[in-house]
C-alpha positions, -999 to 999 in steps of 0.1 A, spaced: 461 -249 -571 452 -281 -552 445 -286 -515 470 -312 -501 446 -329 -477 472 -357 -470 498 -332 -458 471 -313 -436 459 -345 -421 494 -357 -415 505 -326 -397 473 -326 -376 479 -362 -364 515 -357 -358 510 -325 -338 480 -340 -318 494 -375 -311 533 -372 -312 540 -336 -301 510 -328 -278 499 -362 -269 464 -352 -267 432 -373 -272 408 -364 -301 385 -346 -275 412 -327 -259 425 -314 -292 391 -306 -303 387 -283 -273 421 -266 -280 411 -263 -317 376 -249 -309 359 -276 -329 339 -307 -322 357 -341 -319 336 -355 -346 348 -327 -371 384 -332 -361 381 -369 -366 367 -364 -401 398 -342 -411 420 -370 -396 404 -394 -420 410 -370 -451 377 -352 -452 379 -318 -466 372 -292 -436 351 -262 -441 370 -229 -442 364 -221 -405 377 -254 -394 406 -253 -417 416 -218 -402 412 -230 -367 434 -261 -373 460 -239 -391 461 -218 -360 465 -249 -338 493 -260 -360 508 -226 -361 511 -230 -399 506 -209 -428 476 -219 -447 494 -214 -480 516 -246 -473 486 -268 -478 479 -257 -514 500 -273 -541 511 -247 -566 506 -218 -540 541 -202 -551 532 -200 -587 515 -170 -604 
């Protein structure tokens, strides 16, 4: 199983900029993380598990969708 950082990054950018029209700092407040951390994720840096969960909650997304091969046994 592989983490799809590009899909995660694209979903975050799409929701923040296109759907919600939020600045980085506004989104960070909503997510419950720092703007620097969110910026790093938007530049394809792997988030820690706590940040990953917070962003998934912000995206209203099932975390499994960001793992390639998650539906295989």
